[in-house]
GUVO-641000 format. One record per residue (C-alpha): residue in one letter; x negated, y negated, z. Coordinates in steps of 0.2 Angstrom, whole numbers, plus 5000, padded with zeros to 4 digits. Layout:
BEGIN
+------+------+------+------+
: rest :   px :   py :   pz :
+------+------+------+------+
:    A :    X :    Y :    Z :
...
+------+------+------+------+
END
This chain:
BEGIN
+------+------+------+------+
: rest :   px :   py :   pz :
+------+------+------+------+
:    X : 5856 : 4503 : 4703 :
:    X : 5848 : 4500 : 4721 :
:    X : 5839 : 4517 : 4719 :
:    X : 5833 : 4512 : 4702 :
:    X : 5825 : 4496 : 4708 :
:    X : 5817 : 4505 : 4723 :
:    X : 5809 : 4518 : 4711 :
:    X : 5801 : 4504 : 4701 :
:    X : 5795 : 4495 : 4716 :
:    X : 5787 : 4511 : 4722 :
:    X : 5778 : 4513 : 4705 :
:    X : 5772 : 4495 : 4705 :
:    X : 5764 : 4498 : 4722 :
:    X : 5756 : 4514 : 4717 :
:    X : 5749 : 4505 : 4701 :
:    X : 5741 : 4491 : 4712 :
:    X : 5734 : 4504 : 4724 :
:    X : 5726 : 4514 : 4709 :
:    X : 5719 : 4498 : 4702 :
:    X : 5711 : 4492 : 4719 :
:    X : 5704 : 4509 : 4721 :
:    X : 5696 : 4509 : 4704 :
:    X : 5689 : 4492 : 4707 :
:    X : 5681 : 4496 : 4723 :
:    X : 5674 : 4512 : 4716 :
:    X : 5667 : 4500 : 4701 :
:    X : 5659 : 4488 : 4714 :
:    X : 5651 : 4502 : 4724 :
:    X : 5644 : 4510 : 4708 :
:    X : 5637 : 4492 : 4702 :
:    X : 5629 : 4489 : 4719 :
:    X : 5621 : 4506 : 4720 :
:    X : 5615 : 4505 : 4702 :
:    X : 5607 : 4487 : 4706 :
:    X : 5599 : 4494 : 4722 :
:    X : 5594 : 4510 : 4714 :
:    X : 5584 : 4522 : 4725 :
:    X : 5571 : 4509 : 4730 :
:    X : 5565 : 4510 : 4748 :
:    X : 5565 : 4496 : 4760 :
:    X : 5555 : 4495 : 4776 :
:    X : 5564 : 4496 : 4793 :
:    X : 5556 : 4480 : 4798 :
:    X : 5565 : 4470 : 4783 :
:    X : 5581 : 4481 : 4783 :
:    X : 5598 : 4472 : 4784 :
:    X : 5616 : 4477 : 4779 :
:    X : 5618 : 4477 : 4760 :
:    X : 5631 : 4481 : 4747 :
:    X : 5625 : 4499 : 4746 :
:    X : 5635 : 4512 : 4755 :
:    X : 5623 : 4526 : 4757 :
:    X : 5606 : 4527 : 4766 :
:    X : 5593 : 4539 : 4773 :
:    X : 5578 : 4537 : 4785 :
:    X : 5561 : 4541 : 4778 :
:    X : 5546 : 4542 : 4790 :
:    X : 5544 : 4547 : 4808 :
:    X : 5539 : 4532 : 4818 :
:    X : 5552 : 4532 : 4832 :
:    X : 5552 : 4513 : 4834 :
:    X : 5556 : 4509 : 4817 :
:    X : 5569 : 4523 : 4816 :
:    X : 5578 : 4515 : 4831 :
:    X : 5577 : 4498 : 4823 :
:    X : 5585 : 4504 : 4807 :
:    X : 5599 : 4513 : 4816 :
:    X : 5602 : 4498 : 4827 :
:    X : 5603 : 4487 : 4812 :
:    X : 5614 : 4499 : 4803 :
:    X : 5627 : 4500 : 4817 :
:    X : 5626 : 4482 : 4822 :
:    X : 5641 : 4476 : 4811 :
:    X : 5653 : 4487 : 4821 :
:    X : 5658 : 4477 : 4837 :
:    X : 5653 : 4485 : 4852 :
:    X : 5672 : 4486 : 4858 :
:    X : 5677 : 4496 : 4842 :
:    X : 5662 : 4508 : 4841 :
:    X : 5672 : 4523 : 4850 :
:    X : 5683 : 4522 : 4834 :
:    X : 5673 : 4515 : 4820 :
:    X : 5656 : 4522 : 4823 :
:    X : 5655 : 4541 : 4820 :
:    X : 5640 : 4551 : 4825 :
:    X : 5637 : 4568 : 4818 :
:    X : 5624 : 4580 : 4827 :
:    X : 5609 : 4587 : 4819 :
:    X : 5618 : 4603 : 4814 :
:    X : 5630 : 4592 : 4803 :
:    X : 5636 : 4600 : 4787 :
:    X : 5642 : 4592 : 4771 :
:    X : 5660 : 4597 : 4776 :
:    X : 5658 : 4587 : 4792 :
:    X : 5651 : 4572 : 4783 :
:    X : 5665 : 4572 : 4771 :
:    X : 5678 : 4572 : 4784 :
:    X : 5669 : 4558 : 4793 :
:    X : 5668 : 4548 : 4777 :
:    X : 5686 : 4551 : 4771 :
:    X : 5695 : 4549 : 4788 :
:    X : 5706 : 4533 : 4790 :
:    X : 5700 : 4520 : 4802 :
:    X : 5713 : 4516 : 4816 :
:    X : 5706 : 4499 : 4817 :
:    X : 5708 : 4489 : 4801 :
:    X : 5696 : 4475 : 4796 :
:    X : 5682 : 4482 : 4806 :
:    X : 5667 : 4490 : 4798 :
:    X : 5665 : 4509 : 4798 :
:    X : 5648 : 4517 : 4800 :
:    X : 5643 : 4535 : 4800 :
:    X : 5627 : 4541 : 4807 :
:    X : 5621 : 4559 : 4804 :
:    X : 5608 : 4567 : 4813 :
:    X : 5597 : 4562 : 4828 :
:    X : 5587 : 4546 : 4828 :
:    X : 5572 : 4555 : 4834 :
:    X : 5564 : 4566 : 4820 :
:    X : 5561 : 4585 : 4823 :
:    X : 5543 : 4590 : 4825 :
:    X : 5533 : 4595 : 4811 :
:    X : 5533 : 4614 : 4811 :
:    X : 5527 : 4629 : 4799 :
:    X : 5541 : 4633 : 4787 :
:    X : 5552 : 4648 : 4793 :
:    X : 5568 : 4656 : 4788 :
:    X : 5578 : 4647 : 4802 :
:    X : 5573 : 4628 : 4797 :
:    X : 5578 : 4614 : 4808 :
:    X : 5588 : 4605 : 4794 :
:    X : 5607 : 4605 : 4795 :
:    X : 5615 : 4621 : 4788 :
:    X : 5624 : 4616 : 4772 :
:    X : 5636 : 4626 : 4762 :
:    X : 5629 : 4634 : 4747 :
:    X : 5633 : 4635 : 4729 :
:    X : 5647 : 4626 : 4719 :
:    X : 5657 : 4621 : 4735 :
:    X : 5643 : 4612 : 4742 :
:    X : 5639 : 4602 : 4726 :
:    X : 5657 : 4597 : 4724 :
:    X : 5658 : 4592 : 4743 :
:    X : 5643 : 4580 : 4741 :
:    X : 5650 : 4573 : 4724 :
:    X : 5666 : 4570 : 4734 :
:    X : 5656 : 4561 : 4748 :
:    X : 5647 : 4549 : 4736 :
:    X : 5663 : 4547 : 4725 :
:    X : 5674 : 4543 : 4740 :
:    X : 5680 : 4525 : 4738 :
:    X : 5682 : 4513 : 4753 :
:    X : 5671 : 4503 : 4765 :
:    X : 5663 : 4517 : 4775 :
:    X : 5644 : 4516 : 4776 :
:    X : 5633 : 4532 : 4779 :
:    X : 5616 : 4534 : 4786 :
:    X : 5607 : 4550 : 4786 :
:    X : 5594 : 4551 : 4799 :
:    X : 5589 : 4569 : 4797 :
:    X : 5594 : 4583 : 4786 :
:    X : 5593 : 4587 : 4767 :
:    X : 5602 : 4577 : 4753 :
:    X : 5604 : 4586 : 4737 :
:    X : 5593 : 4579 : 4723 :
:    X : 5609 : 4577 : 4712 :
:    X : 5616 : 4563 : 4723 :
:    X : 5600 : 4557 : 4732 :
:    X : 5600 : 4543 : 4718 :
:    X : 5615 : 4535 : 4726 :
:    X : 5605 : 4533 : 4743 :
:    X : 5594 : 4519 : 4748 :
:    X : 5578 : 4525 : 4757 :
:    X : 5574 : 4515 : 4773 :
:    X : 5555 : 4517 : 4776 :
:    X : 5551 : 4521 : 4794 :
:    X : 5533 : 4525 : 4793 :
:    X : 5518 : 4514 : 4798 :
:    X : 5519 : 4497 : 4789 :
:    X : 5505 : 4486 : 4783 :
:    X : 5494 : 4475 : 4793 :
:    X : 5505 : 4459 : 4791 :
:    X : 5520 : 4467 : 4798 :
:    X : 5511 : 4474 : 4813 :
:    X : 5504 : 4457 : 4817 :
:    X : 5521 : 4449 : 4815 :
:    X : 5527 : 4463 : 4827 :
:    X : 5513 : 4459 : 4840 :
:    X : 5518 : 4441 : 4840 :
:    X : 5536 : 4445 : 4844 :
:    X : 5532 : 4457 : 4857 :
:    X : 5521 : 4445 : 4867 :
:    X : 5533 : 4430 : 4867 :
:    X : 5534 : 4418 : 4875 :
:    X : 5515 : 4419 : 4877 :
:    X : 5504 : 4417 : 4862 :
:    X : 5490 : 4429 : 4856 :
:    X : 5474 : 4425 : 4847 :
:    X : 5473 : 4434 : 4830 :
:    X : 5458 : 4444 : 4835 :
:    X : 5467 : 4450 : 4850 :
:    X : 5482 : 4455 : 4840 :
:    X : 5471 : 4465 : 4828 :
:    X : 5462 : 4473 : 4843 :
:    X : 5479 : 4478 : 4850 :
:    X : 5484 : 4486 : 4834 :
:    X : 5467 : 4495 : 4833 :
:    X : 5470 : 4502 : 4851 :
:    X : 5487 : 4507 : 4848 :
:    X : 5482 : 4515 : 4831 :
:    X : 5496 : 4504 : 4824 :
:    X : 5510 : 4514 : 4833 :
:    X : 5525 : 4501 : 4834 :
:    X : 5531 : 4509 : 4851 :
:    X : 5514 : 4507 : 4858 :
:    X : 5512 : 4489 : 4852 :
:    X : 5529 : 4485 : 4859 :
:    X : 5525 : 4492 : 4877 :
:    X : 5508 : 4485 : 4878 :
:    X : 5513 : 4468 : 4870 :
:    X : 5526 : 4467 : 4884 :
:    X : 5513 : 4472 : 4897 :
:    X : 5501 : 4458 : 4891 :
:    X : 5515 : 4446 : 4891 :
:    X : 5519 : 4449 : 4909 :
:    X : 5501 : 4445 : 4914 :
:    X : 5499 : 4429 : 4904 :
:    X : 5504 : 4413 : 4910 :
:    X : 5521 : 4407 : 4902 :
:    X : 5516 : 4399 : 4885 :
:    X : 5498 : 4404 : 4888 :
:    X : 5486 : 4413 : 4875 :
:    X : 5481 : 4431 : 4876 :
:    X : 5463 : 4434 : 4871 :
:    X : 5452 : 4449 : 4866 :
:    X : 5446 : 4451 : 4884 :
:    X : 5464 : 4452 : 4890 :
:    X : 5467 : 4466 : 4878 :
:    X : 5451 : 4475 : 4883 :
:    X : 5455 : 4474 : 4901 :
:    X : 5474 : 4479 : 4901 :
:    X : 5476 : 4490 : 4886 :
:    X : 5469 : 4508 : 4886 :
:    X : 5465 : 4518 : 4871 :
:    X : 5480 : 4526 : 4862 :
:    X : 5478 : 4543 : 4870 :
:    X : 5478 : 4536 : 4888 :
:    X : 5493 : 4525 : 4884 :
:    X : 5502 : 4540 : 4877 :
:    X : 5499 : 4551 : 4893 :
:    X : 5505 : 4536 : 4905 :
:    X : 5521 : 4534 : 4893 :
:    X : 5524 : 4554 : 4893 :
:    X : 5523 : 4555 : 4913 :
:    X : 5534 : 4540 : 4915 :
:    X : 5547 : 4546 : 4903 :
:    X : 5547 : 4563 : 4913 :
:    X : 5549 : 4553 : 4929 :
:    X : 5563 : 4543 : 4922 :
:    X : 5571 : 4559 : 4916 :
:    X : 5572 : 4551 : 4899 :
:    X : 5574 : 4567 : 4889 :
:    X : 5575 : 4559 : 4871 :
:    X : 5560 : 4548 : 4874 :
:    X : 5550 : 4562 : 4883 :
:    X : 5554 : 4574 : 4869 :
:    X : 5549 : 4562 : 4856 :
:    X : 5532 : 4559 : 4864 :
:    X : 5528 : 4577 : 4866 :
:    X : 5533 : 4580 : 4848 :
:    X : 5521 : 4566 : 4843 :
:    X : 5507 : 4574 : 4851 :
:    X : 5511 : 4591 : 4843 :
:    X : 5513 : 4583 : 4826 :
:    X : 5496 : 4574 : 4828 :
:    X : 5488 : 4591 : 4829 :
:    X : 5486 : 4593 : 4848 :
:    X : 5488 : 4611 : 4855 :
:    X : 5499 : 4615 : 4869 :
:    X : 5484 : 4621 : 4879 :
:    X : 5477 : 4603 : 4877 :
:    X : 5494 : 4596 : 4883 :
:    X : 5493 : 4607 : 4898 :
:    X : 5476 : 4599 : 4902 :
:    X : 5482 : 4581 : 4900 :
:    X : 5498 : 4583 : 4910 :
:    X : 5490 : 4592 : 4925 :
:    X : 5476 : 4580 : 4926 :
:    X : 5489 : 4565 : 4925 :
:    X : 5500 : 4573 : 4939 :
:    X : 5485 : 4576 : 4949 :
:    X : 5481 : 4557 : 4948 :
:    X : 5499 : 4552 : 4952 :
:    X : 5498 : 4563 : 4968 :
:    X : 5481 : 4556 : 4973 :
:    X : 5488 : 4538 : 4970 :
:    X : 5503 : 4542 : 4980 :
:    X : 5493 : 4549 : 4995 :
:    X : 5478 : 4538 : 4996 :
:    X : 5479 : 4524 : 5009 :
:    X : 5466 : 4514 : 4998 :
:    X : 5470 : 4498 : 4989 :
:    X : 5473 : 4498 : 4970 :
:    X : 5456 : 4490 : 4968 :
:    X : 5447 : 4502 : 4980 :
:    X : 5455 : 4518 : 4972 :
:    X : 5451 : 4512 : 4955 :
:    X : 5433 : 4510 : 4959 :
:    X : 5433 : 4527 : 4968 :
:    X : 5442 : 4536 : 4953 :
:    X : 5431 : 4527 : 4940 :
:    X : 5446 : 4520 : 4931 :
:    X : 5454 : 4502 : 4928 :
:    X : 5464 : 4494 : 4942 :
:    X : 5479 : 4492 : 4930 :
:    X : 5479 : 4511 : 4928 :
:    X : 5481 : 4514 : 4947 :
:    X : 5495 : 4501 : 4947 :
:    X : 5504 : 4511 : 4933 :
:    X : 5501 : 4527 : 4941 :
:    X : 5508 : 4521 : 4958 :
:    X : 5523 : 4514 : 4950 :
:    X : 5527 : 4531 : 4941 :
:    X : 5523 : 4540 : 4958 :
:    X : 5536 : 4531 : 4967 :
:    X : 5549 : 4538 : 4956 :
:    X : 5546 : 4555 : 4965 :
:    X : 5544 : 4560 : 4983 :
:    X : 5527 : 4567 : 4988 :
:    X : 5535 : 4584 : 4989 :
:    X : 5542 : 4583 : 4971 :
:    X : 5525 : 4577 : 4964 :
:    X : 5517 : 4592 : 4972 :
:    X : 5530 : 4603 : 4965 :
:    X : 5528 : 4597 : 4948 :
:    X : 5509 : 4599 : 4948 :
:    X : 5511 : 4617 : 4955 :
:    X : 5524 : 4620 : 4941 :
:    X : 5512 : 4615 : 4927 :
:    X : 5497 : 4625 : 4936 :
:    X : 5508 : 4641 : 4937 :
:    X : 5514 : 4638 : 4919 :
:    X : 5497 : 4637 : 4912 :
:    X : 5491 : 4652 : 4922 :
:    X : 5506 : 4662 : 4915 :
:    X : 5501 : 4659 : 4897 :
:    X : 5482 : 4662 : 4901 :
:    X : 5488 : 4679 : 4909 :
:    X : 5497 : 4684 : 4893 :
:    X : 5514 : 4683 : 4901 :
:    X : 5521 : 4671 : 4887 :
:    X : 5514 : 4660 : 4874 :
:    X : 5507 : 4643 : 4877 :
:    X : 5521 : 4635 : 4868 :
:    X : 5534 : 4644 : 4878 :
:    X : 5525 : 4641 : 4895 :
:    X : 5524 : 4622 : 4891 :
:    X : 5541 : 4619 : 4884 :
:    X : 5549 : 4629 : 4899 :
:    X : 5539 : 4619 : 4912 :
:    X : 5543 : 4603 : 4902 :
:    X : 5562 : 4606 : 4903 :
:    X : 5561 : 4610 : 4921 :
:    X : 5552 : 4594 : 4926 :
:    X : 5566 : 4584 : 4917 :
:    X : 5578 : 4592 : 4929 :
:    X : 5568 : 4590 : 4946 :
+------+------+------+------+
END
């Protein structure tokens, strides 16, 4: 009799689990159907009822912002357990395992981020593409169907990599491309706080940075540091302190190299290449920049005197000297010599311009 009662209890528990499972699947399907495949810009992205998302667009600032918003519901202290990150070479099998694995921490959101935040550079199509290697044929289709059909509260964000068309309708696109003027103006105001900025100055900053959000962020913080607390930033301030986009990008790249910030340096380099710049031009820009850094480090002149002698703004000298202090004078000379030799190697036919630059670039990050 006791065994009969236990068997009935087991069947009741199984039935309840089955009902709950189907109910969660129904709610997920309804939420995804309601949201459809409509894109939301990263500036407006918040955690929603949908479970599957992917990044669309290559602006690093907005991609980082979207990923941050996606993982934010997972408390910092539980991210070692409930935040799963898959590398760029993730496969459908790896993604399925991450989605279907049980979380050791109950009642805490689980998030899966697949691929790197920084998008791969635009390259010509070749047999060995940079996209993750996925299984082929029927097994691959079945695995993807299992991923999107898996019940539970695990949410997935695909940062890079292909999603089959058959399941892409289940994903919400997060647009990480350059937004409209209104969004950029709002970003400018946020970046210069607690200072204020004249609307004409805001438009000029957007123009100088070509609407690049990372550029707006860094230049906005610079303008705010020079403004009086609660003061107003005007056009003449932007003209005096903000260089054109190319000049700013070179400063940013040399600073990232000095900080040994490999992801940021790589993203800036890739942005140059994606924008159509040749490696030969990148050599010229970096060699000239490291010459300026070395000259700034060695010169006994004041910032104002050196700026006048070099024909640049005083702020440019301040920035160069700040970056130069991250190296010893000997290391600055070594970096410059390395770049000059690498440029000579490709011009002499020892290797291609891409190989020469990328090899030197990697070496600088380890010096």
